[in-house]
N, C-alpha and C positions, 0 to 999 in steps of 0.2 A: 468559568472558562471564557466568559466574554463573547459567546457564540449566539446569534440571533437565529433562532429557529420557529418556523411556522407551525401551526398545528397539523397541518398535513404532512409536513416532514417528520414530526415526532410520532405520527401515525405510522408511517413508512418504516422508520426505524424499529418500533415495537414489534410490527409484522415481521420485518426480517429477523429479529430476535426470535419470535415465534417459530418461524421455519428453521432456524438454526438449532433450536432445541429439539424440534420433531426429528428433524433428519440427524441428529449428532449420534443418535444410538447405532443407527445402521451404516453412517458415512464417515464415523470418527473424524469429525470435523475439529473436536477440540478435546482435549483430557478434562476439562472443566464441565461438570455437569450441572452444578447448580445454576439456574436461570440468573439469580442476582448477581452471582459473581461473574456470570458472561456479560452482563450489562456493563460492568464495571471495568473488565479486565479486558474486554473485546471491543464493545461499542463505544463506550466514553474514551478508553484510551484510543482509538483511531479518530475521534473527534478532536482529541488534542492537537492535530496536525491540520486540521481543515483549512487553516488561512495560512498554512506555512509552506505549501507545496506547489508555488507558483499560482498564476491567475486562472480564472475559469476559462479564459479562452486558450489555453495552453494544454494539449492532449497529455494524458498521463497513462503511463502502465503500472500494474501493480503485479510485481514479480513474485512468484511463488505465492499466489493469492490464497490459496487454501481455501478456507470459508469464506472468503471475500473480504478480509480484513488486510488493510484499512479500505479496499477500494469501494465497497458496497455504502458504507457510510459516508464516503467523501462523494460518490455519485448521487446519493440522496441530498445531500447538503449543496452540492453545485449541479444542478440539472443541466446547466448549459455547457459543462464540460464532457468531452469525450474521454471516456476511462476504458481502457482493455483490461481486462483480469486474465492473466496468464498462469496456467498451472499444468502439470504433466500429469497430474492424478485424474484419471477419467471419472471416478466417482465425484470427486469434489468439483470438476467442472460441471458435472450434469446438475449438481446443486445449484452452482452460480447461475447456470442458464435458466432454472427453474425460478429462482428469485428475481433474475432480470425480466422473465415473461411474466410472471404472477402479479407481481407488484403495480404496475411494470415500471422499469427502468430503461427506457429507449436510448439513453445515452452510454449504455455498457456494452461492449462486446466481448464474449468470452471466447478464450483461446485454449485448447488443449493440446499442448505442446512442450517439449523441453525448451528452456530459455536459450540455449545456446543454438538450437535448430529454428528457432522462430525469426522469420525474416518479415518485417512489416512492410506494408505498401509505402508508408512514409515514417521516417524517424520520430519518435516522441520527444516533445520537449521536457518529459520529466520521466524518471524510473524511480518508483517508490516501493519498499519493501519493509516488513517487519519480520521477515523469515530468514533472510540469508544468514550463513553461519557467521561470515566476517566480512568487513568492508571490502577487502581485497577479492574476495570471491564474488561480490556484486559487482564490483567494477570489471574483472575479468569475463564473467560470465554474461553481462547484459550492456556493456558498453556500445555493441554493435546496434543496440535498439534506440541510442541517443542522437538527437540532433546536434550539430556542431555546437551550439551554444546552450545544449541542455543541461540538466541538473540532475544529481542523484539525490534522494531523499530518504536515509536509512533511519529507521526507527529502532532505538537501541535501550538498554537499560542503563546501567551503570556506565559513568564515564570510560570510553574504550580505548584508554591510553595505548595499549599495545597494538590494537587493530589500526589506530591513525599512524603510528609509526611504520606500519608494514605496508602503507599505501604504495601502489605503484608510482614510478616517476611521472611526472606530467599530471598527475591528480592533485588538486589543491582542496584544502578545507575552505569552504566559505564561510560556514556559520556552524556552530554547535548551539543548539537551543535547547535549554532545559524546558521540560514538559511539566504543565501542571495538572495531574489527572486526579479528580475529587475522589477520595474514598482509597485511594493507593498512596501506601506508604513508601513503595519502592521508587529508586532514581529512575528516571525517564529521560531520555534527550533524543532530538532529531539532529543528525549529521547531514549537513549539505555540503555536496562534493561536486566540483567541476573540473573540466580540464583546463590546463593553462596553455598559454599561446604556443608553448613548445612541443607540446604533445601532437597537435594534429588530431586526425580523426582516423579511427580504424577502419580497414579496407572493407 
């Protein structure tokens, strides 16, 4: 994957995985129960976008963060970056807060709120998600979080042709990046979206 990682970062990722495994039974963070599969399908999958979601100086909100994916691996790999983990599920945000406190990860802010109701003090340079049902849903529900020149980063499986054709007017596809996830045979893509000049900004 061509990712440079320090010993400290690898230790933090393994500690996060250990917490994920221990909390999963009670908090239903994932349908996957095997730690080895969690490492592949959650941690490594999240690491596949670490260098593709803008620069470390750009704020990022992980919408529908759930158990912290991809937000927590990104925060570990980019400690100078401000990351907000947003989820409406109170149990899951309690887990996220525990991870951010215990590891610790001071660059993380955890917010327990529905995405459409969350009004940040400052708009974000990027919105990332691997949980939204469709690209159109992602734009409709989270565009108000995005700075004027911000970008959406949507983690998807197979090429989402139908979803791309259903994007609202004024939203353009900047990039579609195939993702290489070691140990995963399934197709993975990162879709990068942005507003075009005619769309303007939401109120």
